[in-house]
C-alpha positions, 0 to 999 in steps of 0.5 A: 196424494192421499192427504191432499184428497182427504182419503186413506192410503188404502182407499187411494190404492183401491181406486188406482187398482180398479181404474177409478179416477182419483178423487178430487182434492178437498179444500182445507183451511189454511189456518189451524183453528186450534192455533188461532184460538191459542193465539186469541187467548194469548192476545187476550192475556196481553190485553188484560195485562195492559189494562191492569197496568192502566188501572193500577196507574203503572201505565199512562192512558195518554201514552201513545205507545199504550194506545197503539198497543191496545188498538193493535191487540184489538185488530189482531184479535179481530183477525183471529176471530175472522180466521176462525169463521167468527164475527168480531 
């Protein structure tokens, strides 16, 4: 309950002993910003690897799988940025 309220256990006990109402629960983000930023970095690395393959000629720019992969990576990066509160 203390974690949900965003206060220490001792503060919660003090409120209970003194008869004060328990604090309202605080809203916490449903996503870890640290994990979203790590995912964003990894998605960027994958995207750069695909682009490097296109530049070297290992991959064909007309390959539908490559086009779809780049589009999906761009969409995933946009979702991560939105989850972190940033605009893509």
